[in-house]
C-alpha positions in Angstrom: -13.4 -3.1 6.5 -13.1 0.6 4.2 -11.9 3.4 7.4 -8.0 4.0 7.2 -8.6 5.0 10.2 -8.0 1.7 11.5 -5.6 0.5 9.1 -3.6 3.8 10.1 -3.5 2.4 13.8 -2.7 -1.7 12.8 0.1 -0.3 11.2 1.5 2.1 13.4 1.3 0.1 15.9 3.8 -2.6 14.1 7.3 -3.3 15.3 9.8 -1.1 13.0 11.2 -2.3 10.0 14.3 -0.4 9.4 15.9 1.4 11.8 13.1 3.8 13.8 10.5 3.5 10.9 7.9 1.0 10.2 8.3 0.5 5.3 4.6 -0.2 4.1 4.9 -0.9 -0.1 2.3 0.0 -1.9 2.2 -2.3 -4.3 -0.2 -3.6 -7.8 0.0 -3.6 -11.7 0.2 0.3 -13.0 -3.1 1.8 -13.4 -4.9 0.1 -10.5 -5.2 2.5 -8.2 -1.6 2.8 -6.0 -1.1 6.5 -5.9 -4.8 7.3 -5.2 -5.2 4.7 -1.9 -1.2 5.9 -0.7 -1.8 8.8 -0.6 -5.5 8.6 1.1 -2.9 6.5 3.8 -0.3 9.0 4.5 -3.6 11.2 5.4 -5.2 8.4 7.9 -1.1 8.5 9.1 -1.0 12.3 9.8 0.9 12.9 6.9 3.3 10.0 6.7 6.0 10.1 3.8 5.6 8.4 1.0 8.6 7.5 -1.4 6.7 7.5 -5.2 8.9 5.1 -7.5 7.5 7.4 -10.5 10.7 9.5 -8.8 13.5 6.8 -8.7 12.7 5.2 -12.5 14.0 6.4 -15.6 13.5 6.6 -19.2 16.0 3.7 -19.7 15.3 1.5 -16.7 11.7 1.1 -15.5 12.6 -1.1 -12.8 16.7 -1.0 -12.6 16.3 1.6 -9.4 17.3 -0.7 -6.5 21.0 0.5 -6.3 19.7 3.7 -5.4 17.0 3.2 -3.4 19.3 1.3 -0.5 22.2 3.9 -0.9 19.7 6.9 -0.8 16.9 5.8 0.9 17.1 2.6 3.3 20.0 3.2 4.7 19.7 6.7 6.2 16.1 5.5 7.6 17.5 2.5 9.2 20.2 4.7 11.2 17.4 6.7 12.0 18.5 9.8 9.5 16.5 11.5 7.2 17.2 10.2 3.1 17.8 12.3 0.5 17.2 10.8 -3.1 17.1 13.1 -6.1 13.3 12.4 -8.2 13.9 12.0 -12.1 12.7 14.4 -13.6 10.3 13.1 -16.8 10.1 16.4 -18.9 13.7 16.8 -19.2 15.4 13.5 -18.6 17.3 14.2 -15.9 17.1 13.6 -11.8 15.8 17.3 -10.4 17.5 19.0 -6.7 17.4 16.5 -3.7 14.5 15.9 -1.3 14.4 15.2 2.0 12.6 11.7 3.2 12.1 11.9 7.4 12.7 8.9 9.7 8.9 9.1 10.4 7.2 6.7 12.7 5.5 5.5 8.9 7.3 6.1 6.1 5.2 4.0 2.5 7.4 3.4 -0.7 4.4 3.3 -3.1 4.9 1.8 -6.9 5.0 -1.4 -9.1 7.8 -3.0 -7.8 7.6 -2.0 -4.2 7.0 -5.3 -2.4 10.2 -6.5 -4.8 12.8 -9.1 -3.1 15.2 -6.2 -2.2 13.2 -4.4 -0.5 11.1 -7.2 1.4 14.1 -7.1 4.2 13.4 -3.8 5.5 9.4 -4.6 4.9 6.5 -4.0 7.7 3.7 -5.2 5.3 3.2 -5.2 1.8 0.1 -4.5 0.6 -0.6 -5.5 -2.8 -4.1 -3.5 -4.5 -6.0 -6.3 -5.6 -7.0 -5.2 -9.2 -5.7 -7.3 -12.3 -3.2 -6.8 -15.0 -5.4 -6.5 -17.9 -7.8 -3.8 -15.8 -5.0 -2.1 -14.2 -3.5 -1.6 -18.2 -6.7 -0.2 -19.5 -8.0 2.4 -16.8 -4.7 3.4 -17.1 -4.1 3.9 -20.9 -7.3 5.7 -20.7 -6.4 8.3 -17.8 -3.3 9.0 -20.4 -4.6 8.8 -23.4 -3.7 8.0 -27.2 -0.5 10.4 -27.1 0.9 7.9 -24.4 0.1 4.5 -25.8 3.5 4.1 -27.7 4.9 3.6 -23.5 2.2 1.9 -22.3 3.3 -0.6 -24.7 6.4 -0.9 -23.8 5.4 -0.4 -19.9 3.2 -3.3 -20.0 5.7 -5.0 -21.4 9.0 -4.4 -18.8 5.8 -4.6 -16.4 5.1 -8.6 -16.9 9.2 -9.3 -17.5 9.6 -7.8 -14.4 6.5 -10.1 -11.9 7.1 -13.1 -13.8 11.7 -12.7 -12.3 10.0 -11.2 -9.4 7.1 -11.0 -8.4 5.4 -9.6 -5.2 1.7 -10.8 -5.1 2.7 -14.0 -3.3 4.5 -12.3 -0.7 1.6 -9.6 0.0 0.6 -9.5 3.8 -3.2 -7.6 3.0 -4.9 -7.2 -0.3 -6.3 -3.4 -1.0 -9.6 -4.1 -2.4 -12.4 -0.6 -4.0 -14.9 -1.0 -2.3 -17.3 1.9 -2.9 -16.1 5.1 -1.6 -13.6 3.3 0.5 -11.3 0.1 0.3 -11.3 -3.4 1.2 -8.6 -4.1 3.8 -8.2 -7.7 3.0 -4.8 -10.1 5.3 -3.1 -12.3 3.8 -0.9 -15.3 4.7 2.1 -14.5 3.0 4.1 -17.3 1.3 7.4 -17.1 3.2 8.3 -16.1 7.0 10.2 -13.1 7.2 13.8 -12.6 5.5 16.8 -11.5 7.7 17.4 -7.8 7.8 20.6 -6.7 6.2 23.0 -5.3 9.1 24.1 -2.1 6.4 23.0 -1.0 4.7 0.9 18.0 -20.1 1.3 14.8 -22.3 4.9 14.1 -20.2 6.1 9.6 -20.7 5.2 9.6 -16.7 5.9 5.9 -15.5 2.6 4.3 -15.5 2.8 3.6 -11.5 
């Protein structure tokens, strides 16, 4: 199936997973097409909010953002309140002014590690972009050019280490595969049952999500 209208209807019909919100993760290797897919899915959902993980990561810590995600985003959404998070500026190397993230019926979280263990208890669905690591990374390198070659070298090492310790792919509910002008939506059986949810809660080196 490559019609995201039907996929959007399926997501809207899910039980809420984070307060009143159906939190849907789009994970996969850097360069696998997550950002484009999430943008198109958000449009099919009528303009669903999208949290990009490149706004939470930093130069010093590509994957050390779970604390801020829980405090700034998951906690407020779980209470039905609007979240506020400060996006990181990859040029100035500092956080910018906070921006809101409303508790919409469906909220997308997109980026490498969106389906990690610390986030999965809050998810209504985990979607995985079905493209291998090497192919994804090559697409990303070609997109960003030689100026970011060293950055990509460091990134691929960090991503490999992250997924070795905290894989997302085995827990995916759906594989998303690019197909002609659209996407194939391939349901899979997660390897574990859903976990209990907590009660409380230019040439710029952008991360290649």
